[in-house]
N, C-alpha and C positions, 0 to 999 in steps of 0.2 A: 450599581455593581452591590452584591451581598456575600458575606461571609459564608462558610459552610463548613460546619465540625458533622466530623462522623465517628462512630463508633464500633469496632469488629470485636466480637468475644471470643475468644479461642480457637482463632483460625485465622490465617492470612491467604491470600491468593496466591497459588502458585503458578510457573511459567507456562505450566501443564494446560490450563485454565483460560489461558488469553488464547483469542481467535490467531489465527496464523495472519488474516490479512492484517491485523492492526499488531500484530507481535514485531518490536523494533529490532534492528540489529544490537550486536552486543554493544556498540558505542552510544546508543540511545538511550535515555533515560526520561522515557514517557512517564513513568511514575514520580509526578511533581510533589503528590501530597504524603510526603514521608512523614513517619510518627515522629514526634518531636521528645526528645529524648529525656525532659523533665516529666511528661505526663504519660509517657508508654509503660506498658508492663507487659510481663509475658503473655497474660490472660486476656489484656483490652489494650487492641491498638487504635489508638485516636488518631484522625488525621485531619488538617486544615486544608480547606479548598476555596474557591471564588466562584461566583455565578452570575448570572444577570436576567432581568426580569423579562419577561417578552410578553405577558399578558397580565392586564391587572387583576385580574381573580387569581392570581398568587404562581401562576407557572413560572418554574426558573429553568433556563439553559444551563448545562455546565458540562465538563467532561463524563465521560461514561466511565473513565476508569475508578474516579473517588466515589462513586455511589455505587458500583456492583458488590452484589453480596454482604448488605451492611446488616447491622442490628439496629442502629438507631442513627437518625440526622436532624442536625438543628439548624437552623438559617437566620442568620443578625442580620437587621435592616440596617441602614445608614441613621435611621432616627434610635437605634438603639434596641429596638423591640426585638423579641426571639419568638420563634416558631418551630414548633416540631414539623418535619418535612417526611412525605412518603414520597417513594421512587415509581414515577410513573411509566417508565420504561429506559432501557440503555439499549444502544447498537454501538458494539465493541467495534465493529467494524470503522465505523467513522469518528470514533472516540465521542460520540454525543449523548448526553443524558438528559432527562428531564425530572425534575422534582416540583412537589405541589405542596402549598401553605394554605392553611385555611384563614385567608385575608383579603379584602376587598380594595378598590379603589387606589390602587398601588399605583408609582409612577412607573412607567413602561420605558425602556431603552428606546431612544431611536434608532431604527436598523437602516443600514447603508447598504450598498450595491456591490458587494465585494467583488464583481466582474469588472469594474471601472478600475480595481487597482493597477500601477504601474510600479515596477522597481524604480526606487528613487524617493517613493510617494511617502511623507511624515505620517507617523503613528504612534499613538501610544497605548498602554495597559494602563488599568487600576485593578489591583488584586491585594491579595493581604498575604505577601512572601513571611515567611515565618511566625506568622500572625499579627503582623504589622499591617492594620486595617488602612484601607483607603491609599496604598501606596502607589505612586503614578511613575511608571518608568516610560521612556521616549527613545525613538530612533527611526530606521527608515525600513521600508520594504526592500529586502535583498533580492527575492525575487518570487514568481507567483508560478503556480501550477506546478511545485514541487515534488513530484514523484518520487518516493525513496522505497529502495527493497525491503520487504519487512513489512510495511505498512499500506499492502495494497495499493489501490488506485486512487488515492486520496489526493487531490491536487491543494497539497499544502501551501498557505503564504508563509514565506522564511523572512522573517526579519531581524534584527540587531538589538529589539528591544529585551531589555533584561528581565528573564522569567525565572523565579526560584520558589523551593517547596513553599505550597501555600498558595500560588497562584494559578493551579492548574484549572480551569474553565472560567478564568477571568475573561472580560472583554477585552477586545482590540480596537482600537476607535481611528477614525482617520482624521484628518484636519479640520473637518465641520462638525465633530463629536458625536459621528454616527460608528454604531458598533459594526464592524468588517469582518470581524473573526473570532473564536473562540478561541484562547492558546491553549494549545494540548501537549507540545512535547518540546524536549530541548535535545540538542546533541552536547554530550557531555562525557569526560572522561572520569570526572570527579564526583558527579552527582549534584553540581551547583553551576549556575550558567557560565558558559564559556564562548559567548557572543554568536549563539545558534539558537533562534526559537521557531517553534513553528505554530501555526493555527488554523482551525479548521474554518475556511470560508464561511461567511455567515449566511451566504445564500444556500448553501449545502447543509448547514447546520438547522436553519429554519426549516427546508425540506422534511430533513428527519424527525424534528422535534413534531410537526403536525401529524406525521405519520403515528408516533410515538403517543400521540395526545388520543388519537382516534381508535387505533389499533394493538398499541402495549407493544409494538415488535414492527421493523420494517417490510414490507413487501417488495422483493425487488425482482426485479426482471433478470433471465437467466440467457447468457448466448451460450455460453461453455466452451470458450477460447481465451488464452492470454497470449497478450500484445507486447511487444516492446518498439523502442524507438527505432527509425531505419535510418542507418548512418550513411553517409558517402560512399564507404568502404562495403558495407553490407549492400547498399543499392546495386555496388559496381559487381556484387557476387551473384545478385538474383538478376542483372541485367535491366535494372531498373532505369530509367532516364535521368530522374530525379530523385534526392532523398527527401522523399515523400512519404506519408501515410504510416500506418501501424502494421508492424510485421508479426503474422501469425506465428507463434512459437508451440503453443498447444491445440490440439482441439480434443476434447470430452468425448468419450463414447457415447451414443445414444442421447447426444444434444442436440440442441437447435442449430447451433453451428455445423455439425456433421451431417444432420438432417438437408440443411440446405446445400452442402457440398463445398463448405469452406474446408481447407487444408492447410497442413503445417507448412509455412515457407510463403503461402500466399502473402500478399501486401495489399491491405486495405486501403483504397485511396478516397473515398468519399463514402457519407451515410446520407440516403434520402435525395442524393445530388447535392450533398454541400461538401467540398473537400475537407479533409481532417488537416485543420492547421498544426496539430500537434498531435502525436499517438496517443495521449492519455485521454484527448477528446472522446474518443469512442467508448472507452468503458463507462467513462462519467456519464454521456447522453443515453447508455443501456440502462445505467443503475437509477436515471430517472422517470425512465418508462415503467409503466406498469406490464403484470404478467400476462401475456396475451396480446402483446402490441407487435405489428407488423413491421418490417424495414427493408430496405434496398441498399446493399452492399455492393460498390464498385470495387472489383478486385483486381492486381496486378498476377498473372501466374504465367511462367515458361513464355514469358515475352509477349503476352496478349491481355486484352482486358475483358472481362466477364462481368456479368450482374448477376447477382445472388438475390433471393428473396428469403428472409427469415422469420421466423414466427417465434417470437420467445417465450417462454415459459416461465414459473416461479423459479425462484434459488433455493437448490436444495442443501440439505447440512452436509458441510464438509467433513468427509472421513477421514482417519486417522491412518498414516503409515510408518512404517519404521523399517531401517535400512539394515541389511546383513554383508558383510564383505564377501566379495566375490575371488573366481579362479585364475585361469591362466594368464599367461602375460605375453603382450607382442610390442615391437617398437618400431616406429617409423622415423622418417629426416626431420618431423615437426619436434621431435624431443618428448613425442607422447610414448609410455608403455600402458598398453590397454589388455583388459580382460575382458571375457565375457561373463553375461547375466546367467543364472539358473534361471528358470520359469517362476520358481519361487519369489525370489529375488525383484523379478518384474513385475509380479503381482504386487508386492510389498510397495514397491516404488510407482506403480499404477502408472505405469510404460510398457506399451507392446515391445518396443526396440532400445538398444544402447548398449555401451562397452565402458566399463569401468577402467578410470583412469587410476594407474598405479603408481607412477609416477611424472612428473612434469618438468621439462626443461627447455631449454633454448627458445624458440620461436614461439611454442605453446605457452610455456611460463611468461615470456615477456607479456602475454595477451590477458595473464590473470588465470590461465586453467591450471589447477591443481590438483593435488594427489585427493581422490575421495570422491572427485566430479563424476558425473556421467554423460559421455558424449552420446546423443540420442539419435543425431542426424548429421550427414554431411550433404550440406544445403539442403534439399528436398528428399533427400535418399536415405529412408531410415538405415540404421546399423544393426544387425540381429547378430554378425560374426563377423572377428578379426577381418576375413576374408572380405567381406563387404567394403571395410573402409579402405583396406589395400587396393581393391579395385575401382572404386571410387576415385582415390588418389590417382592412380595409375592414368586415369581417363582426363586430366586437369593437366593443363599447359604449366611449364615449370614458369616460376614467378607472379601466377594467379592468383587471385584473394579469393579463399573458398569460407562459407559460412558453416560453423562447428554449432549447432545446436545443443548446450552445456545445461546440466540439471545440477544445481547445488541446493540442499536443504529444501529440497521438493519445489525448488521455483527453475524456473527455464530461461534461458537467454541465449540468444546468437551471438556467438564471438566471432570475428573475423579476423583472419590469418593467413597472411601472405606465403604462397610457397614457395621453397626456397630456390634458386637457379638452377642447383644442381642438387640431384635427390640420390640418397642413398639407401640401398636396399634394406627391408626389415630385418630384423637377426631373431 
């Protein structure tokens, strides 16, 4: 483990500069390396972080958010030696960063296999919280493959190991002393440790680090689709025999997914003949393949299975979008007051359909739908006008569970809502 001190002069990173894939929800505090009050000045922001040596020639693995837009970085080794460091590359999407110092014959950390971790396994972290070098904290793995809204498709390792400012980028060890993760985020309402810490699996971090070393950036394959977990209620809505696979919530225009025929509301059951144990397996496996790769998807659509062949492309840069409030109102028995989107608003939101939720109450609110959300589709039926929604509901039997595709903060998810046994007419 090494200590990393950084300096930014005359600027600090704003929320707008964080990539959507790694930007946390409001309750997430992934910026662990905050300025120390004793040394921070308005024009000079000094942070502390941690890292781990992965190559004897001086390559150091750490978190991307602590070494992005730096003016200066210095690394302190266990033997007290200090070295100026240069940034080899950062990948904000996975929060993985790589530094290089001019040193040789350095001791290299023993790397483990993060895929073997299970909930309940003992783990420990060694970092420099608040500048206290070599601090050891221990706990257990709380969950694996924890995918969180706002952090993209990264399968975080969740632990109860105490992590505080200064420990970002520190190694997470298993009981054999092998590095199995790089500590990245905490869940906190105060900025300090509250029992929930998240680490990037070392298998993923090393894969990213070698790409940063070779190319200075990560070359990702791009499918052009977004997925969510298939729950029992959603499986019932789509007449799927079992709650398995990855549910498609968006297909980008002019993407490999669209070219292959993948559609919103499809359930992807297997990749290259291997069933998906968890919906996050699909985007993870795609991200590990080079652009140009071909793959075969088994898809469930409207009660039948079909095979799709996909050619992956290089990942394009994410576009910006903004939202403007919309117009007329409609109300139904689910407790939704809906308004239609103008063509300009659809362009801003990058959707070709959708209705604005003006108010939410009753059944809809109990399932988490709230004002400001966009209802994009009813099951697989796209919604362009409020009449579309009314007609779609009229075709559903009372008491049936329907799936509403909802957009919030530019992210899509299906929400299962059970229709009332008695339906009232829209006002």
